C-alpha positions as CSV (number, residue, x, y, z in Angstrom):
1,M,-107.8,36.4,84.2
2,A,-111.8,36.1,82.6
3,A,-110.5,31.8,82.8
4,K,-109.5,32.2,86.1
5,A,-112.4,33.6,87.7
6,R,-114.4,31.1,85.5
7,E,-112.6,28.6,87.0
8,L,-112.8,29.7,90.8
9,R,-116.9,30.0,90.3
10,A,-117.2,26.5,88.9
11,E,-115.4,25.7,92.5
12,G,-118.3,27.2,94.0
13,K,-116.5,30.6,94.9
14,D,-118.2,33.9,95.4
15,I,-116.7,35.9,92.7
16,I,-117.6,39.5,92.4
17,G,-116.8,40.5,88.7
18,L,-116.0,44.0,88.4
19,S,-114.1,43.2,84.9
20,L,-117.3,43.2,82.7
21,G,-117.2,46.2,79.8
22,E,-121.3,45.9,79.4
23,P,-124.0,47.7,81.0
24,D,-125.9,45.5,83.6
25,F,-129.3,47.1,82.6
26,N,-131.6,45.6,80.3
27,T,-132.5,47.0,76.7
28,P,-135.2,49.8,77.2
29,D,-138.7,48.5,76.9
30,F,-139.1,51.2,74.1
31,I,-136.6,49.8,72.2
32,K,-137.3,46.1,72.8
33,D,-141.0,46.9,71.6
34,A,-139.7,48.3,68.2
35,A,-137.6,44.7,67.5
36,I,-141.1,43.3,68.4
37,E,-143.1,45.1,65.9
38,A,-140.4,44.6,63.0
39,I,-140.9,40.7,64.0
40,N,-144.3,41.4,63.5
41,Q,-143.9,43.4,60.1
42,N,-142.2,40.3,59.4
43,Y,-138.7,41.3,59.0
44,N,-136.8,38.4,58.0
45,S,-134.9,38.7,54.8
46,Y,-131.4,39.8,53.6
47,S,-130.8,43.0,55.1
48,P,-128.5,46.1,52.7
49,V,-125.1,45.4,53.2
50,D,-124.4,48.8,54.1
51,G,-127.8,48.8,56.4
52,Y,-131.4,49.7,55.4
53,V,-131.7,53.4,53.9
54,D,-133.8,54.4,56.8
55,L,-131.3,53.2,59.2
56,K,-128.7,55.3,57.7
57,E,-130.9,58.6,57.7
58,A,-131.5,57.8,61.2
59,I,-127.9,57.8,62.0
60,C,-127.4,61.1,60.4
61,T,-130.2,62.8,62.0
62,K,-128.1,61.6,65.1
63,F,-124.8,62.8,64.2
64,K,-126.3,66.2,63.2
65,R,-128.3,66.4,66.6
66,D,-125.7,65.4,69.2
67,N,-122.4,65.8,67.6
68,D,-123.3,69.1,64.9
69,L,-121.6,66.4,61.9
70,V,-123.3,66.5,58.6
71,Y,-123.2,63.1,56.9
72,K,-125.1,61.8,53.9
73,P,-126.8,58.1,54.2
74,S,-123.7,57.2,51.6
75,Q,-121.2,58.2,54.1
76,I,-123.1,55.5,56.8
77,V,-122.1,52.2,56.9
78,V,-123.8,49.8,59.5
79,S,-121.9,46.5,60.8
80,T,-122.5,43.9,63.2
81,G,-121.0,45.8,66.3
82,A,-118.7,48.7,66.5
83,K,-115.7,46.4,66.4
84,Q,-116.7,45.0,63.0
85,S,-116.4,48.6,62.2
86,I,-113.3,49.3,63.5
87,A,-111.7,46.0,61.7
88,N,-113.1,47.4,58.5
89,I,-111.9,50.6,58.4
90,A,-108.4,49.0,59.1
91,Q,-108.8,46.4,56.5
92,V,-109.4,49.1,53.7
93,L,-107.0,51.3,55.3
94,L,-104.0,49.8,56.4
95,N,-101.1,47.7,54.1
96,P,-98.3,46.0,55.7
97,G,-95.6,48.0,57.3
98,D,-97.9,50.8,58.2
99,E,-97.8,52.4,62.0
100,V,-100.9,52.9,64.1
101,L,-101.1,55.4,66.8
102,L,-102.2,54.2,70.2
103,P,-102.5,56.6,72.8
104,A,-102.5,54.4,76.0
105,P,-104.3,53.2,77.2
106,Y,-106.4,51.8,74.4
107,W,-109.2,49.2,74.2
108,V,-107.4,45.7,73.5
109,S,-108.9,45.0,70.0
110,Y,-107.4,48.0,68.7
111,S,-103.6,46.5,68.6
112,A,-105.0,43.0,67.6
113,I,-106.6,44.6,64.6
114,A,-103.8,46.2,63.5
115,I,-101.6,43.4,63.9
116,L,-104.4,41.3,61.8
117,C,-103.9,43.9,58.9
118,E,-99.9,43.4,59.4
119,A,-99.4,46.7,60.7
120,T,-97.6,47.7,63.6
121,Y,-99.0,49.8,66.4
122,V,-97.1,52.6,68.1
123,E,-98.3,53.2,72.0
124,I,-98.1,56.6,73.4
125,P,-98.1,56.4,77.0
126,S,-100.1,58.3,79.4
127,S,-100.5,58.4,83.4
128,I,-103.0,59.1,85.6
129,E,-100.8,62.3,86.7
130,N,-102.4,63.9,83.7
131,D,-105.7,62.2,83.4
132,F,-104.5,59.5,81.0
133,K,-104.0,62.0,78.3
134,I,-101.5,62.6,75.4
135,T,-99.9,65.7,74.6
136,P,-99.3,67.6,71.4
137,E,-95.8,67.0,72.0
138,Q,-96.2,63.3,72.1
139,L,-98.1,63.0,69.6
140,E,-95.7,64.9,66.9
141,A,-93.1,62.6,68.3
142,S,-94.2,59.4,67.9
143,I,-95.3,60.2,63.8
144,T,-92.8,59.0,61.4
145,P,-93.1,58.5,57.7
146,K,-94.9,55.2,58.1
147,T,-97.6,56.8,60.5
148,K,-100.9,55.8,58.6
149,M,-103.8,56.2,61.5
150,I,-104.2,57.5,65.0
151,F,-106.9,55.3,67.2
152,F,-109.0,58.0,69.2
153,N,-111.6,57.0,72.0
154,S,-113.3,59.5,74.1
155,P,-114.7,58.7,76.5
156,N,-111.9,56.3,77.0
157,N,-112.2,52.3,77.8
158,P,-110.5,51.9,80.0
159,S,-109.9,55.0,82.3
160,G,-113.1,57.2,81.2
161,T,-111.1,60.0,80.4
162,I,-113.0,62.6,78.0
163,Y,-110.8,64.9,75.8
164,S,-112.2,68.3,75.3
165,E,-112.7,70.2,72.4
166,A,-109.6,72.3,73.2
167,E,-107.7,69.1,74.1
168,Y,-108.6,67.9,70.4
169,R,-108.0,70.7,68.4
170,A,-104.4,70.8,70.1
171,L,-103.8,67.5,68.6
172,A,-105.4,68.5,65.5
173,A,-102.8,71.3,64.7
174,V,-100.4,68.5,64.8
175,L,-102.0,66.2,62.8
176,E,-102.8,69.1,59.9
177,K,-98.8,69.2,59.3
178,H,-99.2,65.2,58.3
179,P,-102.2,64.9,55.7
180,Q,-101.0,61.0,55.1
181,I,-102.7,60.2,58.6
182,F,-106.4,58.9,59.2
183,I,-108.0,59.4,62.6
184,L,-110.4,56.7,63.8
185,S,-112.5,58.3,66.3
186,D,-114.5,55.5,68.8
187,E,-117.5,57.5,70.6
188,I,-119.1,54.3,71.5
189,Y,-119.5,55.6,75.1
190,E,-120.5,59.2,73.9
191,H,-123.5,59.6,75.8
192,I,-122.1,57.9,79.4
193,N,-120.4,61.4,80.3
194,Y,-120.9,63.2,83.7
195,E,-119.3,66.2,83.7
196,T,-118.0,67.0,80.3
197,K,-119.6,66.6,77.1
198,P,-117.6,64.8,74.3
199,F,-116.6,66.4,71.6
200,S,-116.2,64.8,68.2
201,F,-113.0,64.9,66.4
202,A,-114.6,65.2,62.9
203,A,-116.4,68.4,63.9
204,I,-112.9,70.2,63.1
205,E,-113.4,71.4,60.1
206,S,-109.7,70.0,58.8
207,M,-110.1,67.1,60.2
208,Y,-113.3,66.1,58.5
209,D,-112.5,64.2,55.3
210,R,-109.7,62.4,57.2
211,T,-111.7,60.8,60.2
212,I,-114.1,58.2,60.3
213,T,-116.4,58.1,63.5
214,V,-117.1,55.0,64.9
215,N,-120.4,54.6,67.3
216,G,-122.6,51.9,68.1
217,L,-125.9,50.9,70.6
218,A,-123.8,48.4,72.8
219,K,-122.7,50.9,76.1
220,A,-125.4,53.8,76.4
221,F,-128.6,51.9,75.2
222,A,-127.7,48.5,76.7
223,M,-128.0,46.7,73.8
224,T,-124.0,45.0,73.9
225,G,-126.0,41.4,72.0
226,W,-128.1,43.6,69.8
227,R,-124.6,43.8,68.2
228,I,-125.0,47.1,66.1
229,G,-122.2,49.4,64.9
230,Y,-122.0,52.1,62.4
231,I,-119.6,54.6,60.9
232,G,-119.5,58.1,59.5
233,A,-116.7,58.6,56.9
234,P,-115.5,60.2,53.7
235,E,-117.9,58.5,51.0
236,W,-115.0,56.3,49.2
237,I,-113.8,54.7,53.0
238,A,-117.7,54.2,53.7
239,K,-117.9,52.4,50.3
240,A,-114.7,50.6,50.7
241,C,-115.9,49.4,54.0
242,T,-119.6,48.2,52.2
243,K,-117.5,46.1,50.2
244,M,-115.5,44.5,52.5
245,Q,-118.1,43.5,54.9
246,G,-120.0,42.0,51.8
247,Q,-117.3,39.8,51.7
248,I,-117.3,39.1,55.5
249,T,-120.9,39.0,57.0
250,S,-122.8,40.7,54.8
251,G,-125.8,43.2,55.8
252,T,-126.5,43.1,60.1
253,N,-129.3,41.9,61.7
254,C,-132.8,43.1,60.6
255,I,-134.4,43.0,63.4
256,A,-131.6,44.7,65.7
257,Q,-131.4,47.1,62.5
258,R,-135.2,48.5,62.7
259,A,-135.0,48.5,66.8
260,A,-132.1,50.8,66.1
261,I,-134.2,53.4,64.3
262,T,-135.9,53.9,67.4
263,A,-132.7,53.7,69.3
264,V,-130.9,56.4,67.6
265,L,-133.5,58.9,67.0
266,A,-135.0,58.9,70.7
267,P,-133.9,61.6,73.1
268,V,-130.8,61.0,75.5
269,S,-133.1,62.1,77.9
270,K,-134.9,58.3,77.7
271,I,-131.6,56.7,78.8
272,Q,-130.5,59.2,81.3
273,F,-131.8,57.2,84.6
274,M,-128.8,54.8,83.4
275,V,-126.1,57.5,83.2
276,D,-127.4,59.0,86.4
277,E,-127.0,55.4,88.2
278,F,-123.4,54.9,86.5
279,K,-122.6,58.4,88.3
280,T,-123.6,57.2,91.9
281,R,-121.6,53.9,91.1
282,R,-118.8,55.7,90.6
283,D,-118.8,58.4,93.0
284,I,-119.5,55.2,95.8
285,I,-116.1,53.4,94.5
286,I,-113.9,56.2,93.9
287,G,-114.8,57.2,97.3
288,L,-113.7,53.6,98.7
289,L,-110.9,53.1,96.8
290,R,-109.0,56.6,98.1
291,E,-109.6,54.8,101.8
292,I,-107.4,52.0,100.2
293,D,-103.4,52.6,101.1
294,G,-101.6,52.5,97.7
295,F,-104.6,53.0,95.3
296,K,-103.7,56.0,93.1
297,V,-107.0,57.0,91.9
298,N,-108.4,59.9,89.3
299,V,-112.3,60.8,88.6
300,P,-113.1,59.7,85.2
301,E,-115.5,61.7,83.7
302,G,-117.3,59.3,81.3
303,A,-117.8,55.6,80.5
304,F,-118.5,53.0,83.4
305,Y,-114.7,52.1,84.6
306,V,-112.0,53.5,87.2
307,F,-108.8,52.5,86.3
308,P,-106.2,52.8,89.5
309,D,-102.6,53.3,89.7
310,V,-101.5,50.1,91.4
311,S,-97.8,50.4,91.2
312,A,-97.3,51.0,94.4
313,F,-98.0,47.2,95.4
314,F,-95.1,46.5,92.8
315,G,-92.5,44.4,94.6
316,K,-94.2,43.8,97.8
317,T,-95.1,40.4,99.3
318,I,-98.5,40.3,100.9
319,N,-99.7,37.3,102.7
320,G,-97.4,35.2,101.1
321,F,-98.3,36.3,97.5
322,K,-95.6,38.2,95.6
323,I,-96.8,41.1,93.6
324,E,-94.8,42.4,90.3
325,T,-97.0,44.0,88.2
326,A,-100.7,44.6,87.2
327,S,-101.6,41.1,86.6
328,D,-100.1,39.6,89.9
329,F,-102.4,42.3,91.3
330,S,-105.3,41.3,89.4
331,L,-104.8,37.9,90.7
332,F,-103.7,38.4,93.9
333,I,-107.3,40.2,94.5
334,L,-109.1,37.4,92.3
335,E,-107.9,34.7,94.6
336,R,-107.5,36.2,98.0
337,A,-110.4,38.5,97.5
338,N,-113.1,37.0,95.1
339,V,-113.0,40.3,92.9
340,A,-112.4,40.0,89.3
341,T,-110.7,42.9,87.4
342,V,-108.7,43.6,84.5
343,T,-104.9,44.3,84.0
344,G,-104.3,47.3,82.7
345,E,-101.5,45.5,80.9
346,A,-104.2,44.4,78.4
347,F,-104.4,47.8,77.7
348,G,-100.8,49.2,77.0
349,T,-100.5,50.8,80.4
350,P,-98.8,48.3,82.8
351,N,-99.5,50.4,86.2
352,C,-103.2,49.8,86.5
353,I,-106.1,48.0,86.7
354,R,-109.4,48.1,85.2
355,I,-112.4,48.1,87.6
356,S,-115.6,48.1,86.1
357,Y,-118.7,49.9,88.0
358,A,-121.2,48.4,85.8
359,A,-122.4,46.4,89.0
360,S,-124.9,46.8,91.9
361,E,-124.1,49.2,94.5
362,L,-124.3,46.2,96.8
363,Q,-121.6,44.6,94.9
364,I,-119.3,47.4,94.6
365,R,-119.1,48.1,98.2
366,E,-118.6,44.5,99.1
367,A,-115.9,44.2,96.6
368,I,-114.0,47.1,97.8
369,K,-114.5,46.0,101.3
370,R,-113.2,42.5,100.0
371,I,-110.2,44.1,98.2
372,K,-109.0,46.2,101.2
373,E,-109.3,43.4,103.7
374,A,-107.0,41.3,101.5
375,L,-104.6,44.0,101.6
376,S,-104.7,44.6,104.9
C-alpha cells in the first residue's frame, strides 16, 4: 500500500497520508540543544555496546519514576531503536520450533522477528467489541508445551488499546502456571495516553524475573529518526542481548545517546502539549468516522491510531470496485479518495484498517470527507 501511495504521488495525485506510525511534531528544542552540546563536547567515539553508564542510570531513574520498576544499570541495554531491542530479545531467547504468542492486533514486525528466529507465532484473536483485548481464558487455551514467549504492547499499535492493571494481573495469573514463558512488554507508546495510565507488566512481582520491558524515545518524544530504544531485563538476559548486539551493530549513536539522557530525565509535562494535541485529533476523527455508515469505531485510550472495523463493506461493489477484504478497502480509499491507510491484515486483524491521526486537523477533516464521499 505504501508503494502504491508513492506511485500515485509521483503521478501528481494529492494523497493524504494517514498511514504513518510516527508523530508529526519536531523533536523538542530542549532535546536538540542537548545533542548540540554533545557535539560541542566532542562526543564522536565508539560508545559502550550496551550504552553510556550515565544514560543507563538515567533510564533506571525513569523506570522507577514512571513505572515503579527497580532496575540496576547492569539490567539496561540501549539499542538502535526499540525494534533492535525486540530483535535482540528474540534472538537470545527463542530457539527453532518455539512458539511465540501474539495477542492480535500486533505490530507487524513481531511476527517477522519470530520467523527470523525460526520460531512459530501463534495469534490470539480479539475484536473491536472487547476493545481488542484478550481474555485469560484465551491465553490459557493458546499455551502449549512449545510456548516460550508472549508479546504484550500497551498502549497498542495499531488499536490504541491500553490494558488496565487488573486486566494484566488476570493474565499474569495464567502465566504463573507456566514458568517457562517469558514476557516481552513493549511500552513504546507509554506516555501517549488519554484516560488510562498504562501499567507495566514487570510491576507484577511474580512476573518481574520473566519480563523484559521495552521502551524508547521515538513516539512520545518525536524522535523516530534518532533511533534510541532500551530494555530493562533480568541481568542474564541483558548480558546476552549485549553480546548479541556487540556482533551486529555495537553501541548506538553517541550524540543520540547524550540527548537521550535529557529526554528520559525530563518531566512528562515537557511533552504534554503533543499528547493534548493527539487527544484533540482523536476526538475529531472518531466523531467524523462515526458519521460514516459501515464504520464500527471504538475509543482508543492511547497511541495515535484508530482501528475501525470495516467488515460491513466486504462483499460489496462500490462504483465498480469490488471489496472483499480490508486490503481491498484500503486500496479503494487510496485510489478513489486519495487517502493512505494500512490494512488490518498486516496486524493480524483482517476486519480492520489502521488510520493514523499523526496529521494536522485540516488533513484529518479533509481525509475523512473524501472517504465519506467515495463511499456514498
